[in-house]
C-alpha positions as CSV (number, residue, x, y, z in Angstrom):
1,M,-36.5,50.4,71.9
2,A,-33.3,51.3,71.7
3,E,-32.6,54.1,68.6
4,I,-30.4,53.3,66.1
5,I,-26.9,56.4,64.9
6,C,-25.1,54.4,62.3
7,V,-21.3,56.4,61.6
8,I,-21.4,55.8,57.7
9,G,-19.5,56.4,54.0
10,N,-18.2,55.8,51.2
11,K,-14.2,56.7,51.6
12,G,-12.4,55.2,54.5
13,G,-10.4,56.6,56.8
14,T,-12.4,59.7,58.0
15,G,-12.5,58.9,61.3
16,K,-15.7,56.8,61.5
17,T,-14.8,53.7,64.0
18,T,-13.0,56.4,66.4
19,L,-16.2,58.6,66.1
20,S,-17.7,55.2,66.7
21,H,-16.1,54.9,69.5
22,M,-16.0,58.5,71.0
23,L,-19.9,58.6,70.6
24,S,-20.9,56.4,72.6
25,Q,-18.3,57.1,75.1
26,G,-19.9,60.3,75.8
27,L,-23.3,59.0,76.0
28,G,-22.1,57.2,79.0
29,L,-20.7,59.8,80.7
30,L,-24.0,61.2,80.1
31,G,-25.6,58.9,81.4
32,H,-27.1,56.7,78.5
33,R,-26.7,53.4,77.8
34,A,-24.8,52.7,74.9
35,A,-23.5,49.4,72.7
36,C,-20.9,50.4,70.0
37,V,-21.1,47.4,67.2
38,L,-18.5,46.4,64.4
39,T,-19.3,45.9,61.6
40,D,-16.6,46.2,59.5
41,T,-14.4,43.0,58.9
42,S,-11.4,44.8,58.5
43,R,-10.8,44.9,62.7
44,E,-11.1,42.9,65.6
45,P,-13.6,43.4,68.0
46,L,-12.2,45.4,70.7
47,S,-12.8,44.7,74.8
48,P,-15.1,46.3,76.7
49,A,-13.5,46.5,80.1
50,G,-12.9,50.5,81.0
51,R,-16.0,52.0,78.7
52,R,-18.9,53.9,79.6
53,Y,-20.2,51.5,76.7
54,I,-20.6,48.0,75.9
55,T,-19.5,46.7,72.8
56,A,-20.9,44.2,70.2
57,D,-19.4,42.4,67.1
58,A,-21.2,42.0,64.2
59,R,-19.0,41.5,61.8
60,T,-21.0,39.0,59.3
61,R,-24.9,40.0,58.0
62,E,-26.2,37.1,60.5
63,A,-24.1,38.9,63.3
64,L,-25.5,42.5,62.5
65,T,-29.1,41.3,62.0
66,K,-29.5,39.6,65.6
67,V,-27.7,42.9,67.0
68,V,-30.4,45.6,66.3
69,D,-33.1,43.1,67.1
70,K,-31.3,42.5,70.7
71,L,-31.1,45.7,70.9
72,R,-34.2,47.2,69.2
73,S,-35.7,45.1,72.1
74,L,-33.9,46.6,74.8
75,E,-36.0,49.9,76.3
76,G,-33.9,53.1,76.7
77,W,-30.3,52.1,75.1
78,L,-28.5,53.9,71.7
79,G,-27.0,51.8,69.2
80,V,-24.0,53.0,67.7
81,I,-23.1,51.1,64.9
82,D,-19.7,51.4,62.7
83,G,-19.9,50.7,59.2
84,G,-16.7,51.0,58.1
85,G,-15.5,52.3,54.9
86,N,-16.2,51.4,50.9
87,R,-18.8,49.6,51.5
88,T,-21.8,51.2,49.4
89,E,-24.7,48.0,49.1
90,M,-23.7,47.6,53.4
91,D,-23.6,51.7,53.4
92,R,-28.0,51.7,52.0
93,K,-28.2,49.0,55.2
94,L,-27.4,50.2,57.7
95,Y,-29.3,54.0,56.3
96,A,-32.3,51.7,56.7
97,M,-31.9,50.0,59.4
98,S,-30.4,53.7,61.5
99,D,-33.0,56.4,63.2
100,I,-30.5,58.7,62.7
101,V,-26.6,58.4,60.5
102,L,-22.8,60.2,60.9
103,L,-21.1,61.2,57.9
104,P,-17.6,61.4,59.4
105,F,-15.0,63.4,57.3
106,R,-11.2,64.8,57.2
107,E,-10.6,68.1,55.8
108,S,-9.2,67.6,52.4
109,H,-11.6,68.4,49.5
110,E,-11.3,65.1,48.7
111,D,-13.5,63.8,51.5
112,I,-15.2,67.6,51.1
113,R,-16.1,66.1,47.6
114,T,-17.0,62.5,48.9
115,V,-19.3,63.3,51.8
116,V,-21.3,65.6,49.6
117,R,-22.1,63.0,46.9
118,D,-23.1,60.9,50.4
119,L,-25.2,64.2,51.6
120,E,-27.1,63.6,47.9
121,M,-27.2,59.6,48.5
122,F,-29.0,59.9,51.8
123,P,-31.1,61.9,52.9
124,R,-31.3,61.6,57.3
125,A,-27.9,61.3,57.2
126,Y,-25.5,64.7,59.2
127,A,-21.9,65.6,57.6
128,V,-19.0,65.3,61.0
129,P,-16.1,67.2,60.4
130,T,-13.6,64.7,62.5
131,Q,-10.0,64.7,63.1
132,W,-10.8,68.9,63.2
133,P,-7.0,70.9,63.0
134,T,-7.0,72.7,66.4
135,N,-4.1,75.8,65.1
136,A,-6.5,78.3,64.7
137,W,-4.7,79.5,60.9
138,Q,-5.3,75.6,60.2
139,R,-8.7,75.3,61.3
140,E,-10.1,79.3,59.6
141,A,-8.6,77.7,56.1
142,V,-10.2,74.8,56.0
143,D,-14.0,75.9,57.9
144,R,-14.2,78.7,55.2
145,S,-13.1,75.9,52.8
146,V,-16.0,73.7,54.1
147,A,-18.4,76.8,54.9
148,Q,-17.8,77.1,50.9
149,L,-18.8,74.1,49.1
150,M,-20.9,72.9,51.2
151,G,-23.0,75.5,51.9
152,A,-25.8,74.0,50.5
153,Y,-25.7,71.3,53.7
154,R,-24.5,74.0,56.7
155,H,-27.3,72.8,58.1
156,R,-26.3,68.9,58.0
157,I,-23.2,69.3,59.3
158,L,-22.0,69.3,63.1
159,N,-19.9,71.5,65.2
160,P,-16.2,69.9,64.1
161,V,-13.8,67.7,66.5
162,L,-10.9,68.4,66.6
163,A,-7.9,66.3,66.6
164,L,-6.8,64.9,69.8
165,S,-4.4,62.5,69.5
166,G,-6.0,60.6,72.7
167,T,-8.7,59.8,71.0
168,K,-6.5,56.7,69.6
169,L,-6.4,54.8,74.2
170,L,-10.5,54.4,72.7
171,L,-9.2,51.7,69.9
172,Q,-6.9,50.0,72.1
173,K,-8.7,46.8,72.9
174,Q,-8.5,47.9,76.7
175,I,-8.5,51.3,77.4
176,P,-7.0,53.1,80.2
177,E,-8.5,53.8,83.9
178,H,-8.7,57.1,83.3
179,L,-8.6,58.9,79.7
180,P,-7.0,62.6,79.0
181,T,-9.8,65.1,80.5
182,A,-9.5,66.6,76.5
183,V,-10.8,63.1,75.2
184,A,-13.5,63.3,77.7
185,N,-15.2,66.7,76.9
186,A,-14.8,65.9,73.3
187,C,-16.7,62.7,73.7
188,R,-19.8,64.8,75.6
189,A,-19.7,67.4,73.4
190,L,-19.4,65.3,70.2
191,A,-22.8,63.5,72.2
192,R,-24.8,66.3,73.5
193,Q,-24.9,67.2,69.7
194,V,-25.7,64.3,68.0
195,L,-28.9,63.4,71.7
196,D,-30.1,67.6,70.9
197,L,-30.4,66.1,67.3
198,M,-32.6,63.4,68.2
199,D,-34.5,65.3,70.5
200,I,-33.3,63.8,73.3
201,E,-32.5,64.8,76.9
202,H,-29.4,64.5,79.0
203,T,-27.9,65.1,81.7
204,E,-23.8,64.8,83.5
205,S,-23.1,61.7,85.5
206,T,-20.7,62.6,87.7
207,A,-17.7,61.3,86.2
208,A,-17.9,64.5,84.0
209,A,-16.1,66.8,85.6
210,D,-13.8,69.4,84.1
211,D,-15.8,71.0,81.5
212,E,-14.4,74.9,81.9
213,D,-11.8,73.0,78.9
214,E,-14.6,72.4,76.9
215,P,-15.7,75.6,75.3
216,Q,-11.7,74.9,73.8
217,L,-12.1,71.8,72.3
218,S,-15.7,72.8,70.5
219,G,-14.1,74.5,67.6
220,R,-17.5,75.4,65.0
221,L,-17.2,77.8,62.5
222,S,-19.5,80.8,62.6
223,P,-23.1,79.9,62.9
224,A,-23.6,81.9,60.0
225,D,-21.6,79.7,58.3
226,M,-22.0,76.3,59.5
227,P,-25.1,75.9,61.6
228,M,-26.8,73.1,64.1
229,R,-29.7,72.9,63.8
230,L,-31.3,71.8,66.9
231,Q,-35.1,70.6,67.9
232,A,-37.0,73.3,69.5
233,N,-38.1,70.3,72.4
234,R,-37.2,67.5,73.9
235,R,-38.0,64.4,75.1
236,P,-36.2,62.0,78.6
237,H,-34.6,58.7,77.6
C-alpha cells in the first residue's frame, strides 16, 4: 500500500507547499507514482496537468480521511501531504498517520528555534533547510549557524534545498511543459534523499537528464557537521 510523507511545521512561511510539490515532482521524475495532497485551507487546488504527479484536495478532515484511505489502498504509491502552517493540532494528526515527516525551515534564527521545538515534538521527523542561500559566503554563514544551534539533531537534517526562483513555477495552477533544468535536478535530489530515508530503491526516468548540473545544486554542510542518515539496505517499491 502507499506510504505517506507529511510536510508539516508550526511556523508559516517556511516553504512547505513548495517543498511538497518539489518532492512530488522529483518522485515522478524518478519513476514513482506520487500524489501531492493539499490540506492548507488558505490555498487553492492546483491542476495536475503537466506534472509528474497527481494532485488531491483534502482541505476538510473528511476529505483528508478519504484521500489517505484511498492512497493506502494503492500498491506502490507515495502520498505527499502539504500540512500548512500554524496548525499544531493538524500537525499531530498528520504525524500520527505518516510514515515519514519533513519539517522545512529557513535560515532565520526564529525558523531554527521553531524547527528545534518541532524536532523534539516529532521524534520521527527530519528537518529540511529550504530556500537556502546560493551565495557561497552566505551559505557558509548559515550552515555554521545550523551546525551550532542544531548540532544535537544533525543526524536528522537533510541536505539543503537551495533557493531557486524557478520553483515557483510548480505553484502555478498549470506548469510549463518543460521545467528549468536546475529545478528538475533539485526536485530529483530532494526525492532521492527521502527515498533513501524510506529505504526505497529509485531509478532515473528517461526524462532525468542534465544531472551534470546537480553538484552545484546539492549544497550541504560537511559530513562531520551535518551528516544525512541513510539506510544500508533498500527495498524495491
